[in-house]
DOKE-597594 format. One record per residue (C-alpha): residue number from 0; residue in three letters; x, y, z. Coordinates in steps of 0.1 Angstrom, whole numbers. Layout:
+-----+-----+-------+-------+-------+
!   i !  aa !     x !     y !     z !
+-----+-----+-------+-------+-------+
! NUM ! ALA !     X !     Y !     Z !
...
+-----+-----+-------+-------+-------+
END
This chain:
+-----+-----+-------+-------+-------+
!   i !  aa !     x !     y !     z !
+-----+-----+-------+-------+-------+
!   0 ! MET !  1720 !   729 !  1115 !
!   1 ! SER !  1704 !   726 !  1090 !
!   2 ! GLN !  1667 !   726 !  1079 !
!   3 ! PRO !  1659 !   701 !  1054 !
!   4 ! GLN !  1651 !   714 !  1012 !
!   5 ! GLY !  1619 !   701 !   997 !
!   6 ! PRO !  1578 !   716 !   993 !
!   7 ! PRO !  1565 !   726 !  1030 !
!   8 ! PRO !  1545 !   696 !  1046 !
!   9 ! ALA !  1510 !   703 !  1034 !
!  10 ! TYR !  1478 !   706 !  1058 !
!  11 ! GLN !  1444 !   696 !  1052 !
!  12 ! GLN !  1413 !   705 !  1069 !
!  13 ! ALA !  1391 !   677 !  1080 !
!  14 ! GLY !  1359 !   678 !  1055 !
!  15 ! TYR !  1373 !   693 !  1024 !
!  16 ! PRO !  1387 !   677 !   995 !
!  17 ! PRO !  1430 !   683 !   987 !
!  18 ! GLN !  1434 !   712 !   969 !
!  19 ! GLY !  1436 !   703 !   935 !
!  20 ! GLN !  1412 !   675 !   936 !
!  21 ! HIS !  1374 !   680 !   926 !
!  22 ! SER !  1350 !   661 !   949 !
!  23 ! SER !  1322 !   645 !   924 !
!  24 ! ASN !  1287 !   651 !   946 !
!  25 ! VAL !  1260 !   623 !   931 !
!  26 ! VAL !  1222 !   632 !   938 !
!  27 ! VAL !  1196 !   607 !   939 !
!  28 ! VAL !  1160 !   619 !   928 !
!  29 ! THR !  1134 !   593 !   936 !
!  30 ! GLN !  1096 !   602 !   931 !
!  31 ! GLN !  1069 !   590 !   956 !
!  32 ! PRO !  1036 !   576 !   947 !
!  33 ! GLN !  1010 !   604 !   948 !
!  34 ! PRO !   981 !   593 !   975 !
!  35 ! GLN !   944 !   585 !   962 !
!  36 ! VAL !   919 !   601 !   975 !
!  37 ! VAL !   891 !   574 !   982 !
!  38 ! ALA !   855 !   591 !   990 !
!  39 ! VAL !   836 !   581 !  1018 !
!  40 ! GLY !   808 !   558 !  1008 !
!  41 ! THR !   820 !   551 !   970 !
!  42 ! CYS !   819 !   519 !   954 !
!  43 ! ALA !   852 !   506 !   953 !
!  44 ! ARG !   840 !   487 !   924 !
!  45 ! CYS !   823 !   513 !   899 !
!  46 ! GLY !   837 !   542 !   915 !
!  47 ! ILE !   802 !   561 !   913 !
!  48 ! GLY !   776 !   544 !   934 !
!  49 ! HIS !   767 !   549 !   968 !
!  50 ! VAL !   770 !   523 !   995 !
!  51 ! SER !   747 !   517 !  1018 !
!  52 ! ASP !   744 !   491 !  1047 !
!  53 ! ASN !   716 !   462 !  1045 !
!  54 ! PHE !   704 !   440 !  1070 !
!  55 ! THR !   707 !   403 !  1059 !
!  56 ! VAL !   679 !   380 !  1060 !
!  57 ! LEU !   696 !   358 !  1078 !
!  58 ! GLY !   703 !   384 !  1111 !
!  59 ! ILE !   667 !   393 !  1111 !
!  60 ! ILE !   657 !   361 !  1117 !
!  61 ! LEU !   688 !   358 !  1138 !
!  62 ! ALA !   673 !   390 !  1156 !
!  63 ! ILE !   636 !   379 !  1163 !
!  64 ! CYS !   643 !   344 !  1177 !
!  65 ! PHE !   674 !   349 !  1199 !
!  66 ! PHE !   665 !   386 !  1208 !
!  67 ! PRO !   689 !   400 !  1231 !
!  68 ! LEU !   721 !   381 !  1212 !
!  69 ! GLY !   701 !   378 !  1178 !
!  70 ! VAL !   700 !   418 !  1173 !
!  71 ! LEU !   743 !   415 !  1181 !
!  72 ! CYS !   742 !   391 !  1152 !
!  73 ! CYS !   722 !   410 !  1133 !
!  74 ! PHE !   746 !   440 !  1134 !
!  75 ! LEU !   776 !   419 !  1127 !
!  76 ! LEU !   758 !   401 !  1093 !
!  77 ! MET !   750 !   433 !  1078 !
!  78 ! GLU !   764 !   438 !  1042 !
!  79 ! LYS !   776 !   466 !  1026 !
!  80 ! ARG !   757 !   471 !   990 !
!  81 ! CYS !   770 !   497 !   955 !
!  82 ! ASP !   737 !   512 !   947 !
!  83 ! ARG !   746 !   514 !   911 !
!  84 ! CYS !   769 !   480 !   903 !
!  85 ! GLY !   749 !   459 !   927 !
!  86 ! ALA !   779 !   449 !   943 !
!  87 ! ALA !   782 !   428 !   977 !
!  88 ! PHE !   810 !   443 !  1003 !
+-----+-----+-------+-------+-------+
END
């Protein structure tokens, strides 16, 4: 019995490219947005002024006329106002 002539079979391990070939690596670089630091109590409009809570006239009237539940309405109707630019939120 004679053995077949020719090159021996190529054995290869899984996960590695065959010899003589080069693998190409693709690198994707993404830039993440930087978080914005927002200080508590500063105005969203001008960014400098301090925002304070103020009771509305309607809220005060409801608190007086409908005492127990009116106080709750007074707090629900509070508005936030900037002391620099006057913006109401």
